[in-house]
C-alpha positions in Angstrom: 47.8 -90.5 98.5 47.1 -87.3 100.3 46.5 -87.4 104.4 44.1 -85.0 105.9 43.1 -84.5 109.1 39.7 -84.0 109.9 39.7 -82.7 113.7 36.3 -81.1 114.4 34.4 -81.4 118.5 30.9 -80.7 116.4 30.2 -84.1 114.5 28.2 -82.1 111.9 30.7 -80.2 110.4 33.5 -82.7 110.6 31.1 -85.1 108.1 30.8 -81.5 106.7 34.2 -80.7 105.4 35.1 -85.1 104.9 31.7 -84.4 102.2 33.5 -81.4 100.9 37.5 -82.7 100.8 36.9 -86.8 99.3 38.4 -87.0 96.1 39.8 -91.5 95.6 43.1 -90.0 96.0 42.6 -88.6 99.4 42.9 -90.4 103.1 40.9 -87.9 105.4 41.4 -88.1 109.1 39.1 -87.3 111.6 39.2 -86.6 114.9 36.5 -85.3 117.5 38.9 -84.6 121.0 42.1 -83.6 121.3 43.6 -87.2 122.6 42.4 -88.8 119.6 44.1 -86.1 117.3 47.4 -87.7 119.0 46.6 -90.7 117.9 45.4 -90.1 115.0 49.1 -88.0 114.7 50.8 -91.2 116.3 49.5 -93.7 114.0 50.2 -91.6 110.4 52.0 -89.0 107.9 49.9 -86.6 107.3 50.2 -84.1 104.7 47.6 -80.6 106.1 45.7 -80.8 108.8 42.2 -78.1 109.7 42.2 -77.9 113.7 38.8 -76.7 115.2 40.8 -74.7 118.1 37.7 -75.4 121.2 37.2 -78.8 120.8 35.4 -79.3 124.0 32.5 -76.3 125.3 35.7 -75.5 128.4 37.7 -72.3 128.1 41.0 -74.6 126.8 42.2 -74.1 123.1 43.2 -77.8 122.7 43.1 -77.5 119.5 46.4 -75.4 120.0 47.8 -77.3 121.7 47.9 -80.3 118.8 48.8 -77.4 116.9 51.8 -77.0 118.9 52.0 -80.6 118.0 52.5 -80.1 113.9 55.0 -78.1 115.0 57.7 -80.9 116.9 56.6 -83.5 113.9 59.6 -82.9 111.0 58.7 -81.7 108.1 55.8 -79.8 110.0 52.3 -79.5 108.1 50.6 -77.2 107.0 47.2 -76.1 109.8 44.6 -74.0 108.4 42.8 -73.2 111.9 38.9 -73.1 112.3 36.7 -71.3 114.7 34.0 -69.8 116.0 35.5 -67.2 117.5 37.2 -63.8 116.2 39.4 -62.3 118.5 42.8 -61.5 118.3 44.3 -62.8 120.3 42.9 -65.8 119.5 44.2 -65.4 115.0 47.8 -64.4 116.4 48.3 -67.0 119.0 47.0 -69.0 116.3 49.5 -67.2 113.3 52.3 -67.4 116.3 52.2 -71.3 116.7 52.5 -71.3 112.8 49.0 -71.8 111.0 48.9 -71.3 107.7 45.4 -69.8 107.4 42.7 -69.0 110.2 39.1 -69.4 108.9 36.1 -67.8 111.0 33.1 -70.1 111.3 30.5 -70.3 109.6 33.3 -71.7 107.1 33.0 -71.0 103.3 33.5 -74.1 102.0 34.6 -73.0 98.8 37.1 -70.9 100.7 38.3 -73.5 102.6 38.4 -76.3 99.4 40.9 -72.8 97.5 43.1 -73.2 101.3 42.9 -76.3 100.8 44.2 -76.3 97.0 47.1 -74.0 97.9 48.1 -76.8 100.8 48.5 -79.1 98.1 45.1 -81.5 98.2 44.4 -82.4 95.2 41.5 -80.9 92.8 37.7 -81.8 92.4 38.5 -84.2 89.0 35.3 -82.4 87.1 32.9 -84.6 85.8 31.8 -86.2 82.3 29.7 -83.4 80.4 26.2 -84.2 79.7 24.7 -83.7 77.0 21.0 -82.1 76.2 18.6 -85.0 73.9 17.4 -82.0 72.7 19.8 -81.4 69.5 18.9 -78.3 67.9 18.5 -78.6 63.3 20.2 -76.3 61.3 18.3 -75.1 58.4 19.3 -77.6 55.4 21.3 -74.6 53.2 19.4 -74.9 49.2 22.4 -75.2 46.8 20.9 -72.8 43.9 
């Protein structure tokens, strides 16, 4: 089972992310604070993470501290960092600390899912095709 940690202080974004990656073979672990993220990381071995940089309204970058903590773990975990800020220093710092990918908010859900699949997220199973109730009738061939 693929275990994915989602960390964001905005509950709406956290729920949207959880719905995006929901699959039977994926266990989604959510956290809205830095401490919750540490608690989950001590209890679970994860396969990938999506981290928001700013987990509070202050200037601290708690998400990057969680990223540093993830880099210490063996084996290293691939991480997608998300942020509402597109400041170059933030992008550089995230990559320096080992982020696999950086996305800015508002999130492109399809792009996020693509990146997660590259990190090992199982693909969605295609839904069964639904056939139209209208049948097309071909004209009968006349034999002569």
